[in-house]
DRENMAR-836866 format. One record per residue: residue in three letters; x, y, z of N, C-alpha, C in turn. Coordinates in nm, 4 decimals. Layout:
! DRENMAR-836866
(site ala,(X,Y,Z),(X,Y,Z),(X,Y,Z))
...
END
This chain:
! DRENMAR-836866
(site met,(0.0829,-0.1198,0.0000),(0.0000,0.0000,0.0000),(0.0874,0.1263,0.0000))
(site thr,(0.0440,0.2293,-0.0710),(0.1104,0.3575,-0.0683),(0.0222,0.4552,0.0061))
(site asp,(0.0794,0.5729,0.0360),(0.0019,0.6728,0.1084),(-0.1220,0.7154,0.0304))
(site lys,(-0.1199,0.6995,-0.1031),(-0.2348,0.7371,-0.1835),(-0.3565,0.6507,-0.1532))
(site asn,(-0.3355,0.5330,-0.0953),(-0.4464,0.4440,-0.0622),(-0.5059,0.4739,0.0749))
(site ile,(-0.4429,0.5643,0.1500),(-0.4849,0.5920,0.2867),(-0.5756,0.7137,0.2899))
(site val,(-0.6913,0.6973,0.3530),(-0.7837,0.8085,0.3711),(-0.8107,0.8257,0.5199))
(site val,(-0.8260,0.9492,0.5636),(-0.8586,0.9780,0.7028),(-1.0016,1.0315,0.7067))
(site lys,(-1.0852,0.9639,0.7819),(-1.2264,1.0003,0.7914),(-1.2654,1.0143,0.9377))
(site phe,(-1.3597,1.1028,0.9628),(-1.4158,1.1152,1.0972),(-1.5467,1.0376,1.1034))
(site gly,(-1.5691,0.9738,1.2171),(-1.6918,0.8971,1.2303),(-1.7135,0.8502,1.3724))
(site ser,(-1.7849,0.7391,1.3848),(-1.8241,0.6900,1.5160),(-1.8246,0.5378,1.5167))
(site leu,(-1.7990,0.4808,1.6331),(-1.7998,0.3360,1.6506),(-1.8812,0.3022,1.7741))
(site leu,(-1.9691,0.2034,1.7631),(-2.0538,0.1599,1.8733),(-2.0241,0.0147,1.9055))
(site lys,(-1.9993,-0.0146,2.0334),(-1.9673,-0.1508,2.0731),(-2.0078,-0.1737,2.2179))
(site glu,(-2.0152,-0.3003,2.2545),(-2.0476,-0.3386,2.3917),(-1.9263,-0.4075,2.4522))
(site glu,(-1.8868,-0.3635,2.5713),(-1.7701,-0.4221,2.6377),(-1.7953,-0.4341,2.7868))
(site thr,(-1.7250,-0.5257,2.8492),(-1.7239,-0.5363,2.9941),(-1.6025,-0.4603,3.0460))
(site leu,(-1.6265,-0.3685,3.1387),(-1.5215,-0.2808,3.1892),(-1.4934,-0.3095,3.3363))
(site glu,(-1.3665,-0.3046,3.3704),(-1.3247,-0.3233,3.5088),(-1.2708,-0.1918,3.5630))
(site val,(-1.3086,-0.1591,3.6856),(-1.2618,-0.0359,3.7498),(-1.1164,-0.0538,3.7925))
(site ile,(-1.0336,0.0466,3.7625),(-0.8952,0.0468,3.8087),(-0.8888,0.1288,3.9374))
(site asp,(-0.8407,0.0684,4.0433),(-0.8414,0.1333,4.1743),(-0.7074,0.1947,4.2129))
(site ser,(-0.5997,0.1543,4.1479),(-0.4667,0.2025,4.1864),(-0.3961,0.2646,4.0665))
(site lys,(-0.2910,0.3383,4.0929),(-0.2076,0.4022,3.9914),(-0.2854,0.5017,3.9069))
(site ile,(-0.3830,0.5672,3.9715),(-0.4598,0.6733,3.9069),(-0.4639,0.7925,4.0026))
(site leu,(-0.5045,0.9088,3.9529),(-0.5176,1.0249,4.0401),(-0.6277,1.0004,4.1430))
(site pro,(-0.6052,1.0371,4.2690),(-0.7048,1.0134,4.3748),(-0.8401,1.0745,4.3409))
(site gly,(-0.9454,0.9959,4.3612),(-1.0806,1.0438,4.3421),(-1.1316,1.0388,4.2002))
(site thr,(-1.0461,1.0051,4.1053),(-1.0894,1.0001,3.9654),(-1.1404,0.8606,3.9306))
(site ile,(-1.1965,0.8476,3.8109),(-1.2559,0.7211,3.7679),(-1.1878,0.6762,3.6384))
(site val,(-1.1302,0.5584,3.6439),(-1.0640,0.5001,3.5271),(-1.1105,0.3559,3.5139))
(site leu,(-1.1426,0.3161,3.3921),(-1.1856,0.1789,3.3672),(-1.1006,0.1185,3.2558))
(site glu,(-1.1031,-0.0141,3.2520),(-1.0252,-0.0854,3.1505),(-1.1099,-0.1945,3.0869))
(site ala,(-1.1013,-0.2026,2.9549),(-1.1605,-0.3159,2.8837),(-1.0541,-0.4238,2.8767))
(site thr,(-1.0617,-0.5186,2.9678),(-0.9574,-0.6213,2.9746),(-0.9703,-0.7237,2.8625))
(site asn,(-1.0862,-0.7268,2.7977),(-1.1068,-0.8161,2.6837),(-1.1789,-0.7364,2.5752))
(site pro,(-1.1047,-0.6466,2.5048),(-1.1706,-0.5519,2.4154),(-1.2313,-0.6106,2.2892))
(site phe,(-1.2016,-0.7351,2.2563),(-1.2602,-0.7976,2.1376),(-1.3199,-0.9332,2.1751))
(site pro,(-1.4261,-0.9309,2.2578),(-1.4791,-1.0555,2.3136),(-1.5312,-1.1530,2.2095))
(site gly,(-1.5823,-1.1018,2.0974),(-1.6345,-1.1920,1.9952),(-1.5290,-1.2798,1.9331))
(site tyr,(-1.4030,-1.2362,1.9446),(-1.2919,-1.3162,1.8921),(-1.2208,-1.3926,2.0031))
(site tyr,(-1.1798,-1.3209,2.1085),(-1.0938,-1.3820,2.2089),(-1.1663,-1.4767,2.3030))
(site glu,(-1.2991,-1.4747,2.3050),(-1.3693,-1.5705,2.3898),(-1.3440,-1.7142,2.3443))
(site tyr,(-1.3001,-1.7289,2.2192),(-1.2708,-1.8624,2.1665),(-1.1247,-1.9016,2.1866))
(site tyr,(-1.0431,-1.8076,2.2354),(-0.9001,-1.8331,2.2503),(-0.8576,-1.7884,2.3894))
(site glu,(-0.8989,-1.8599,2.4881),(-0.8796,-1.8215,2.6273),(-0.7315,-1.8009,2.6585))
(site gly,(-0.7024,-1.6854,2.7200),(-0.5674,-1.6582,2.7656),(-0.4797,-1.5867,2.6661))
(site ile,(-0.5232,-1.5701,2.5421),(-0.4352,-1.5150,2.4405),(-0.4006,-1.3684,2.4676))
(site gln,(-0.4844,-1.2976,2.5458),(-0.4580,-1.1567,2.5732),(-0.3911,-1.1338,2.7087))
(site lys,(-0.3568,-1.2358,2.7806),(-0.3107,-1.2180,2.9177),(-0.1887,-1.1271,2.9286))
(site asp,(-0.0967,-1.1339,2.8346),(0.0259,-1.0574,2.8440),(0.0202,-0.9254,2.7679))
(site val,(-0.0954,-0.8879,2.7174),(-0.1100,-0.7644,2.6412),(-0.1730,-0.6604,2.7335))
(site lys,(-0.0901,-0.5868,2.8069),(-0.1413,-0.4898,2.9039),(-0.0599,-0.3619,2.8956))
(site pro,(-0.1197,-0.2483,2.9325),(-0.2612,-0.2288,2.9613),(-0.3476,-0.2451,2.8366))
(site his,(-0.4735,-0.2759,2.8601),(-0.5667,-0.2874,2.7493),(-0.6250,-0.1494,2.7200))
(site tyr,(-0.7441,-0.1456,2.6663),(-0.8054,-0.0168,2.6358),(-0.8493,0.0497,2.7663))
(site ile,(-0.8039,0.1750,2.7856),(-0.8261,0.2482,2.9095),(-0.9273,0.3606,2.8848))
(site tyr,(-1.0181,0.3789,2.9804),(-1.1197,0.4837,2.9693),(-1.1062,0.5805,3.0866))
(site leu,(-1.0741,0.7059,3.0560),(-1.0701,0.8115,3.1560),(-1.2061,0.8794,3.1564))
(site val,(-1.2725,0.8827,3.2701),(-1.4049,0.9446,3.2786),(-1.3874,1.0945,3.3024))
(site thr,(-1.4484,1.1757,3.2161),(-1.4360,1.3210,3.2258),(-1.5589,1.3818,3.2920))
(site asn,(-1.5425,1.5041,3.3356),(-1.6495,1.5701,3.4106),(-1.7654,1.6120,3.3213))
(site lys,(-1.7369,1.6340,3.1942),(-1.8398,1.6748,3.0992),(-1.7982,1.6294,2.9596))
(site lys,(-1.8878,1.6465,2.8652),(-1.8558,1.6120,2.7276),(-1.7438,1.7011,2.6767))
(site cys,(-1.6429,1.6398,2.6173),(-1.5297,1.7154,2.5664),(-1.5655,1.7827,2.4342))
(site asp,(-1.5371,1.9103,2.4240),(-1.5453,1.9771,2.2954),(-1.4398,1.9150,2.2039))
(site leu,(-1.4795,1.8790,2.0811),(-1.3891,1.8050,1.9933),(-1.2621,1.8825,1.9628))
(site glu,(-1.2751,2.0114,1.9343),(-1.1544,2.0900,1.9051),(-1.0648,2.0983,2.0278))
(site glu,(-1.1237,2.1249,2.1441),(-1.0457,2.1355,2.2673),(-0.9737,2.0039,2.2964))
(site phe,(-1.0459,1.8924,2.2815),(-0.9852,1.7618,2.3056),(-0.8735,1.7332,2.2055))
(site thr,(-0.8983,1.7609,2.0781),(-0.7983,1.7321,1.9744),(-0.6719,1.8132,1.9966))
(site arg,(-0.6868,1.9406,2.0280),(-0.5692,2.0251,2.0496),(-0.4938,1.9846,2.1764))
(site ala,(-0.5681,1.9477,2.2816),(-0.5032,1.9031,2.4050),(-0.4255,1.7748,2.3809))
(site thr,(-0.4883,1.6787,2.3120),(-0.4224,1.5516,2.2832),(-0.3007,1.5719,2.1944))
(site gln,(-0.3141,1.6564,2.0954),(-0.2039,1.6867,2.0043),(-0.0846,1.7415,2.0816))
(site lys,(-0.1091,1.8312,2.1746),(-0.0009,1.8903,2.2529),(0.0630,1.7859,2.3449))
(site ile,(-0.0213,1.7061,2.4120),(0.0320,1.6042,2.5030),(0.1171,1.5035,2.4278))
(site met,(0.0734,1.4640,2.3090),(0.1470,1.3648,2.2320),(0.2853,1.4151,2.1903))
(site ser,(0.3031,1.5478,2.1882),(0.4322,1.6034,2.1485),(0.5404,1.5814,2.2535))
(site tyr,(0.4974,1.5522,2.3792),(0.5982,1.5334,2.4840),(0.5782,1.4080,2.5689))
(site phe,(0.4658,1.3390,2.5553),(0.4413,1.2232,2.6411),(0.5363,1.1089,2.6054))
(site glu,(0.5623,1.0214,2.7010),(0.6668,0.9201,2.6846),(0.6327,0.8087,2.5870))
(site val,(0.5044,0.7868,2.5574),(0.4666,0.6840,2.4600),(0.3735,0.7433,2.3551))
(site asp,(0.3707,0.6809,2.2400),(0.2869,0.7260,2.1295),(0.1478,0.6653,2.1442))
(site phe,(0.0682,0.7246,2.2336),(-0.0648,0.6718,2.2617),(-0.1646,0.7225,2.1580))
(site his,(-0.2838,0.6611,2.1588),(-0.3939,0.7082,2.0750),(-0.5133,0.7352,2.1649))
(site ala,(-0.5937,0.8349,2.1288),(-0.7064,0.8749,2.2136),(-0.8282,0.9082,2.1285))
(site ala,(-0.9445,0.8832,2.1847),(-1.0713,0.9186,2.1214),(-1.1702,0.9550,2.2311))
(site val,(-1.2659,1.0407,2.1982),(-1.3689,1.0771,2.2964),(-1.4954,0.9973,2.2698))
(site gly,(-1.5774,0.9872,2.3727),(-1.7021,0.9149,2.3541),(-1.7861,0.9143,2.4795))
(site thr,(-1.8857,0.8281,2.4794),(-1.9719,0.8090,2.5948),(-1.9840,0.6605,2.6240))
(site met,(-2.0082,0.6287,2.7491),(-2.0399,0.4908,2.7849),(-2.1641,0.4922,2.8711))
(site thr,(-2.2486,0.3934,2.8481),(-2.3741,0.3821,2.9217),(-2.3717,0.2551,3.0041))
(site ile,(-2.3862,0.2704,3.1359),(-2.3859,0.1572,3.2288),(-2.5111,0.1676,3.3152))
(site tyr,(-2.5986,0.0698,3.3052),(-2.7237,0.0708,3.3827),(-2.7987,0.2033,3.3655))
(site asn,(-2.8099,0.2513,3.2423),(-2.8814,0.3738,3.2069),(-2.8117,0.5017,3.2516))
(site asp,(-2.6956,0.4908,3.3160),(-2.6170,0.6092,3.3503),(-2.5172,0.6356,3.2381))
(site val,(-2.5091,0.7597,3.1937),(-2.4214,0.7965,3.0827),(-2.2999,0.8714,3.1365))
(site tyr,(-2.1817,0.8292,3.0942),(-2.0559,0.8917,3.1341),(-1.9795,0.9357,3.0097))
(site his,(-1.9140,1.0495,3.0198),(-1.8287,1.0968,2.9113),(-1.6870,1.0452,2.9350))
(site val,(-1.6220,1.0002,2.8289),(-1.4937,0.9334,2.8466),(-1.3938,0.9746,2.7386))
(site ile,(-1.2665,0.9527,2.7728),(-1.1583,0.9531,2.6753),(-1.1043,0.8113,2.6705))
(site arg,(-1.1084,0.7508,2.5534),(-1.0564,0.6145,2.5391),(-0.9093,0.6226,2.4977))
(site ile,(-0.8247,0.5539,2.5740),(-0.6808,0.5548,2.5506),(-0.6345,0.4148,2.5141))
(site arg,(-0.5491,0.4051,2.4147),(-0.4867,0.2777,2.3823),(-0.3374,0.2988,2.3580))
(site arg,(-0.2648,0.1890,2.3632),(-0.1206,0.1862,2.3373),(-0.0348,0.2373,2.4523))
(site leu,(-0.0872,0.2435,2.5745),(0.0011,0.2640,2.6889),(0.0791,0.1355,2.7115))
(site thr,(0.1985,0.1475,2.7652),(0.2832,0.0297,2.7852),(0.2901,-0.0165,2.9301))
(site lys,(0.2448,0.0679,3.0224),(0.2427,0.0281,3.1631),(0.1381,0.1108,3.2374))
(site tyr,(0.0890,0.0545,3.3453),(-0.0184,0.1203,3.4200),(0.0282,0.2503,3.4863))
(site asp,(0.1563,0.2600,3.5167),(0.2067,0.3825,3.5789),(0.1852,0.5050,3.4911))
(site gln,(0.1666,0.4857,3.3607),(0.1488,0.5986,3.2694),(0.0090,0.6606,3.2790))
(site ile,(-0.0866,0.5876,3.3367),(-0.2246,0.6382,3.3426),(-0.2310,0.7668,3.4244))
(site lys,(-0.1719,0.7637,3.5429),(-0.1752,0.8804,3.6309),(-0.1078,1.0005,3.5652))
(site asp,(0.0060,0.9774,3.5002),(0.0771,1.0856,3.4323),(-0.0076,1.1438,3.3198))
(site leu,(-0.0759,1.0580,3.2446),(-0.1585,1.1052,3.1342),(-0.2791,1.1835,3.1858))
(site gln,(-0.3387,1.1368,3.2954),(-0.4483,1.2134,3.3564),(-0.4014,1.3546,3.3931))
(site ser,(-0.2840,1.3632,3.4530),(-0.2297,1.4938,3.4926),(-0.2091,1.5832,3.3710))
(site cys,(-0.1639,1.5245,3.2627),(-0.1434,1.6020,3.1397),(-0.2757,1.6605,3.0888))
(site tyr,(-0.3799,1.5792,3.0882),(-0.5092,1.6296,3.0409),(-0.5628,1.7382,3.1339))
(site leu,(-0.5427,1.7223,3.2628),(-0.5847,1.8271,3.3557),(-0.5112,1.9577,3.3268))
(site glu,(-0.3820,1.9483,3.3020),(-0.3028,2.0670,3.2728),(-0.3476,2.1345,3.1433))
(site glu,(-0.4033,2.0549,3.0525),(-0.4498,2.1101,2.9247),(-0.5975,2.1494,2.9285))
(site gly,(-0.6566,2.1517,3.0487),(-0.7908,2.2042,3.0638),(-0.9041,2.1044,3.0518))
(site ile,(-0.8728,1.9747,3.0466),(-0.9765,1.8717,3.0409),(-1.0059,1.8251,3.1837))
(site ser,(-1.1263,1.8488,3.2322),(-1.1594,1.8136,3.3704),(-1.2014,1.6678,3.3804))
(site leu,(-1.1641,1.6040,3.4894),(-1.1930,1.4627,3.5134),(-1.3010,1.4487,3.6200))
(site lys,(-1.3861,1.3520,3.6007),(-1.4965,1.3303,3.6940),(-1.4456,1.2674,3.8227))
(site ser,(-1.5041,1.3086,3.9329),(-1.4672,1.2530,4.0635),(-1.5929,1.2244,4.1441))
(site asn,(-1.5735,1.1502,4.2507),(-1.6817,1.1235,4.3464),(-1.8033,1.0566,4.2833))
(site ala,(-1.7786,0.9611,4.1979),(-1.8861,0.8775,4.1435),(-1.8437,0.7324,4.1590))
(site ser,(-1.9411,0.6459,4.1680),(-1.9115,0.5046,4.1902),(-1.9659,0.4216,4.0746))
(site ile,(-1.8773,0.3439,4.0132),(-1.9165,0.2535,3.9056),(-1.8854,0.1111,3.9505))
(site pro,(-1.9788,0.0207,3.9390),(-1.9547,-0.1170,3.9839),(-1.8412,-0.1834,3.9056))
(site his,(-1.7698,-0.2717,3.9724),(-1.6682,-0.3520,3.9048),(-1.7351,-0.4449,3.8040))
(site asn,(-1.6609,-0.4759,3.7001),(-1.7055,-0.5739,3.6006),(-1.8417,-0.5360,3.5416))
(site ser,(-1.8512,-0.4116,3.4952),(-1.9769,-0.3597,3.4418),(-1.9823,-0.3753,3.2902))
(site lys,(-2.0986,-0.4114,3.2398),(-2.1185,-0.4173,3.0954),(-2.1615,-0.2787,3.0483))
(site ala,(-2.0944,-0.2285,2.9451),(-2.1194,-0.0915,2.8998),(-2.1395,-0.0873,2.7491))
(site met,(-2.2299,0.0007,2.7066),(-2.2408,0.0361,2.5654),(-2.1526,0.1583,2.5445))
(site ile,(-2.0605,0.1484,2.4508),(-1.9620,0.2546,2.4302),(-1.9744,0.3093,2.2888))
(site gln,(-1.9861,0.4401,2.2797),(-1.9846,0.5061,2.1496),(-1.8640,0.5983,2.1451))
(site leu,(-1.7773,0.5770,2.0474),(-1.6574,0.6568,2.0312),(-1.6699,0.7456,1.9083))
(site asp,(-1.6336,0.8716,1.9237),(-1.6247,0.9636,1.8103),(-1.4767,0.9789,1.7791))
(site lys,(-1.4366,0.9398,1.6587),(-1.2939,0.9276,1.6338),(-1.2606,0.9465,1.4867))
(site phe,(-1.1313,0.9650,1.4619),(-1.0790,0.9662,1.3267),(-1.0342,0.8251,1.2898))
(site phe,(-1.0647,0.7854,1.1684),(-1.0230,0.6560,1.1162),(-0.9170,0.6781,1.0087))
(site ala,(-0.8031,0.6115,1.0218),(-0.7023,0.6108,0.9160),(-0.7183,0.4784,0.8412))
(site leu,(-0.7720,0.4849,0.7213),(-0.8146,0.3653,0.6501),(-0.7340,0.3447,0.5221))
(site glu,(-0.6945,0.2205,0.4997),(-0.6338,0.1824,0.3721),(-0.7420,0.1175,0.2871))
(site glu,(-0.7630,0.1699,0.1699),(-0.8668,0.1179,0.0815),(-0.8205,-0.0127,0.0170))
(site leu,(-0.8953,-0.1186,0.0417),(-0.8651,-0.2489,-0.0168),(-0.9445,-0.2719,-0.1445))
(site gly,(-1.0526,-0.2025,-0.1574),(-1.1441,-0.2157,-0.2704),(-1.2647,-0.1313,-0.2388))
(site glu,(-1.3555,-0.1182,-0.3300),(-1.4708,-0.0328,-0.3066),(-1.5546,-0.0849,-0.1900))
(site gly,(-1.5621,-0.0047,-0.0838),(-1.6406,-0.0427,0.0335),(-1.5676,-0.1316,0.1319))
(site tyr,(-1.4370,-0.1527,0.1124),(-1.3570,-0.2369,0.2017),(-1.2319,-0.1611,0.2448))
(site phe,(-1.2009,-0.1689,0.3754),(-1.0858,-0.0978,0.4294),(-1.0161,-0.1833,0.5356))
(site cys,(-0.8878,-0.1557,0.5558),(-0.8209,-0.2048,0.6755),(-0.7661,-0.0835,0.7501))
(site asp,(-0.7441,-0.0987,0.8787),(-0.6972,0.0117,0.9609),(-0.5477,0.0328,0.9382))
(site his,(-0.5089,0.1562,0.9091),(-0.3687,0.1868,0.8814),(-0.2836,0.1830,1.0077))
(site ile,(-0.3469,0.2013,1.1241),(-0.2725,0.2100,1.2499),(-0.2801,0.0808,1.3300))
(site glu,(-0.3996,0.0248,1.3420),(-0.4191,-0.0932,1.4257),(-0.4263,-0.2200,1.3403))
(site pro,(-0.3424,-0.3192,1.3685),(-0.3468,-0.4438,1.2911),(-0.4725,-0.5241,1.3206))
(site asn,(-0.5107,-0.6062,1.2249),(-0.6232,-0.7006,1.2394),(-0.7597,-0.6338,1.2486))
(site his,(-0.7669,-0.5056,1.2121),(-0.8939,-0.4339,1.2081),(-0.9333,-0.4117,1.0624))
(site gly,(-1.0527,-0.4557,1.0262),(-1.1033,-0.4338,0.8918),(-1.2423,-0.3737,0.8960))
(site tyr,(-1.2834,-0.3115,0.7869),(-1.4131,-0.2448,0.7805),(-1.4768,-0.2715,0.6446))
(site phe,(-1.6091,-0.2788,0.6430),(-1.6812,-0.2794,0.5164),(-1.8095,-0.1985,0.5321))
(site thr,(-1.8512,-0.1369,0.4227),(-1.9723,-0.0560,0.4260),(-2.0945,-0.1449,0.4158))
(site ile,(-2.2056,-0.0958,0.4693),(-2.3337,-0.1662,0.4608),(-2.4376,-0.0692,0.4050))
(site pro,(-2.5451,-0.1203,0.3463),(-2.6372,-0.0338,0.2708),(-2.7297,0.0532,0.3546))
(site gln,(-2.7394,0.0293,0.4858),(-2.8319,0.1093,0.5662),(-2.7897,0.1101,0.7120))
(site lys,(-2.8436,0.2057,0.7850),(-2.8160,0.2150,0.9281),(-2.8879,0.1032,1.0021))
(site leu,(-2.8201,0.0430,1.0996),(-2.8789,-0.0620,1.1828),(-2.8849,-0.0154,1.3269))
(site ser,(-2.9904,-0.0543,1.3962),(-2.9928,-0.0348,1.5401),(-2.9004,-0.1386,1.6031))
(site trp,(-2.8637,-0.1173,1.7296),(-2.7768,-0.2143,1.7951),(-2.8471,-0.3507,1.8066))
(site lys,(-2.9762,-0.3490,1.8332),(-3.0515,-0.4747,1.8438),(-3.0507,-0.5490,1.7104))
(site gln,(-3.0729,-0.4774,1.5996),(-3.0669,-0.5404,1.4682),(-2.9278,-0.5972,1.4408))
(site phe,(-2.8270,-0.5194,1.4748),(-2.6890,-0.5615,1.4510),(-2.6552,-0.6883,1.5298))
(site glu,(-2.6925,-0.6920,1.6575),(-2.6649,-0.8103,1.7389),(-2.7295,-0.9351,1.6791))
(site his,(-2.8542,-0.9199,1.6334),(-2.9258,-1.0330,1.5739),(-2.8545,-1.0813,1.4480))
(site leu,(-2.8148,-0.9894,1.3622),(-2.7442,-1.0259,1.2393),(-2.6089,-1.0891,1.2693))
(site glu,(-2.5391,-1.0332,1.3674),(-2.4069,-1.0856,1.4027),(-2.4150,-1.2310,1.4463))
(site arg,(-2.5136,-1.2628,1.5283),(-2.5310,-1.4016,1.5728),(-2.5570,-1.4939,1.4536))
(site gln,(-2.6420,-1.4499,1.3611),(-2.6723,-1.5316,1.2440),(-2.5484,-1.5534,1.1574))
(site val,(-2.4722,-1.4472,1.1368),(-2.3532,-1.4557,1.0522),(-2.2489,-1.5476,1.1149))
(site lys,(-2.2252,-1.5318,1.2438),(-2.1244,-1.6152,1.3097),(-2.1626,-1.7627,1.3050))
(site tyr,(-2.2913,-1.7890,1.3145),(-2.3392,-1.9277,1.3097),(-2.3093,-1.9906,1.1742))
(site asn,(-2.2981,-1.9068,1.0719),(-2.2779,-1.9575,0.9357),(-2.1374,-1.9321,0.8820))
(site met,(-2.0405,-1.9075,0.9711),(-1.9060,-1.8764,0.9239),(-1.8096,-1.9948,0.9334))
(site glu,(-1.8586,-2.1149,0.9522),(-1.7756,-2.2358,0.9486),(-1.6560,-2.2264,1.0431))
(site met,(-1.6855,-2.1881,1.1671),(-1.5871,-2.1831,1.2744),(-1.4828,-2.0726,1.2591))
(site phe,(-1.5071,-1.9768,1.1702),(-1.4190,-1.8601,1.1666),(-1.4708,-1.7592,1.2682))
(site his,(-1.3869,-1.7227,1.3644),(-1.4301,-1.6371,1.4744),(-1.3831,-1.4930,1.4529))
(site phe,(-1.4671,-1.3987,1.4876),(-1.4329,-1.2579,1.4742),(-1.5137,-1.1766,1.5735))
(site asp,(-1.4653,-1.0562,1.6008),(-1.5392,-0.9608,1.6817),(-1.5878,-0.8501,1.5886))
(site ala,(-1.7074,-0.7985,1.6142),(-1.7645,-0.6974,1.5260),(-1.8243,-0.5830,1.6067))
(site ser,(-1.8201,-0.4650,1.5488),(-1.8884,-0.3502,1.6068),(-1.9483,-0.2668,1.4939))
(site leu,(-2.0325,-0.1746,1.5324),(-2.1125,-0.0988,1.4364),(-2.0615,0.0447,1.4305))
(site gly,(-2.0610,0.1046,1.3111),(-2.0132,0.2414,1.3022),(-2.0528,0.3105,1.1740))
(site phe,(-2.0001,0.4302,1.1589),(-2.0180,0.5036,1.0343),(-1.9048,0.6044,1.0201))
(site ile,(-1.8825,0.6482,0.8960),(-1.7883,0.7550,0.8685),(-1.8581,0.8614,0.7842))
(site tyr,(-1.8092,0.9844,0.7946),(-1.8551,1.0909,0.7067),(-1.7706,1.0874,0.5805))
(site asp,(-1.8361,1.0808,0.4665),(-1.7647,1.0744,0.3395),(-1.8463,1.1457,0.2319))
(site asn,(-1.7844,1.2432,0.1686),(-1.8495,1.3145,0.0586),(-1.9859,1.3698,0.1001))
(site phe,(-1.9880,1.4328,0.2177),(-2.1070,1.4995,0.2720),(-2.2190,1.4023,0.3100))
(site lys,(-2.1846,1.2745,0.3291),(-2.2839,1.1747,0.3685),(-2.2319,1.0928,0.4863))
(site ala,(-2.3259,1.0345,0.5610),(-2.2901,0.9376,0.6645),(-2.2957,0.7988,0.6020))
(site val,(-2.1820,0.7317,0.5994),(-2.1709,0.5999,0.5362),(-2.1623,0.4939,0.6460))
(site asp,(-2.2593,0.4050,0.6511),(-2.2638,0.3033,0.7562),(-2.1657,0.1913,0.7262))
(site met,(-2.1090,0.1351,0.8334),(-2.0099,0.0295,0.8158),(-2.0058,-0.0614,0.9386))
(site ile,(-1.9362,-0.1715,0.9236),(-1.9134,-0.2659,1.0322),(-1.7631,-0.2872,1.0454))
(site arg,(-1.7144,-0.2815,1.1698),(-1.5732,-0.3085,1.1977),(-1.5568,-0.4545,1.2369))
(site ile,(-1.4590,-0.5218,1.1783),(-1.4293,-0.6607,1.2089),(-1.2893,-0.6704,1.2677))
(site tyr,(-1.2769,-0.7480,1.3747),(-1.1447,-0.7773,1.4306),(-1.1231,-0.9283,1.4272))
(site ala,(-1.0094,-0.9677,1.3708),(-0.9691,-1.1082,1.3706),(-0.8236,-1.1156,1.3290))
(site glu,(-0.7541,-1.2152,1.3800),(-0.6159,-1.2370,1.3369),(-0.6154,-1.2774,1.1896))
(site asn,(-0.5117,-1.2320,1.1176),(-0.4913,-1.2691,0.9766),(-0.6098,-1.2296,0.8885))
(site leu,(-0.6707,-1.1171,0.9218),(-0.7846,-1.0684,0.8443),(-0.7357,-1.0131,0.7106))
(site asp,(-0.8044,-1.0490,0.6026),(-0.7682,-0.9978,0.4710),(-0.8945,-0.9659,0.3914))
(site leu,(-0.8752,-0.9168,0.2695),(-0.9883,-0.8745,0.1870),(-1.0828,-0.9902,0.1576))
(site glu,(-1.0305,-1.1070,0.1334),(-1.1160,-1.2223,0.1023),(-1.2099,-1.2536,0.2179))
(site leu,(-1.1565,-1.2515,0.3397),(-1.2412,-1.2793,0.4563),(-1.3424,-1.1677,0.4784))
(site leu,(-1.3013,-1.0432,0.4594),(-1.3953,-0.9318,0.4727),(-1.5108,-0.9458,0.3745))
(site lys,(-1.4806,-0.9873,0.2523),(-1.5857,-1.0050,0.1521),(-1.6828,-1.1153,0.1928))
(site lys,(-1.6304,-1.2239,0.2482),(-1.7165,-1.3336,0.2911),(-1.8090,-1.2897,0.4039))
(site ile,(-1.7531,-1.2161,0.5009),(-1.8345,-1.1714,0.6144),(-1.9384,-1.0704,0.5679))
(site lys,(-1.8965,-0.9754,0.4836),(-1.9915,-0.8749,0.4356),(-2.1068,-0.9405,0.3601))
(site ala,(-2.0756,-1.0371,0.2764),(-2.1807,-1.1021,0.1976),(-2.2856,-1.1637,0.2887))
(site lys,(-2.2413,-1.2234,0.3992),(-2.3362,-1.2882,0.4905),(-2.4185,-1.1858,0.5679))
(site phe,(-2.3587,-1.0696,0.5982),(-2.4357,-0.9633,0.6622),(-2.5384,-0.9052,0.5654))
(site val,(-2.4916,-0.8680,0.4469),(-2.5780,-0.7964,0.3521),(-2.6966,-0.8802,0.3084))
(site glu,(-2.6782,-1.0104,0.2917),(-2.7895,-1.0933,0.2476),(-2.8972,-1.1073,0.3529))
(site arg,(-2.8626,-1.0707,0.4781),(-2.9600,-1.0799,0.5873),(-3.0180,-0.9436,0.6273))
(site ile,(-2.9623,-0.8354,0.5726),(-3.0149,-0.7024,0.6040),(-3.1425,-0.6789,0.5240))
(site lys,(-3.2487,-0.6448,0.5924),(-3.3769,-0.6225,0.5263),(-3.4139,-0.4752,0.5295))
END
């Protein structure tokens, strides 16, 4: 692939994850959660494969919804001096009908970096939520608003330029989460033991919202994406 095949799009991703509260190595009184198994649809079939991959996806709970420009500029500045090349996105998570605003962090190399990163965001004017209680091992619906760096594999097919094993394909219409879950179960049942994790999203492209599905699996390629998309599309009504 050359840089000409890479497109950067803004959009959103919706997924369901189980989050664990982190109690140590964070700023006192703040709320930090971790998705210890961020791709359950795939890794549930391969027990233990993620044990040594830590930290996983980290969620810093903020005091209010982050203004996108303010968040982007703060993150841009922090990345210029922070010790690791982390990635961040803003979003919301819903747990038992309670909605929290979050910054999702990935690519930290040790838990000690969480507290330092929280301090950096505070210094850049991003306030963190305190004095709230979230149960351990909570199931959450997470919506992330983020930039996608996509390599075009073919019309309507992409792989992630930054994160390995992430693929995307467009779908002809918007799906509710309930519709998506139903379709996902049907597709997985008919995939001949090929396991993958999926989430729902869209990107803005050419003044339109283009719906898509994100697939995570080891050794994912265009052929597999085409097979999965075909099984989804034939069931979308």
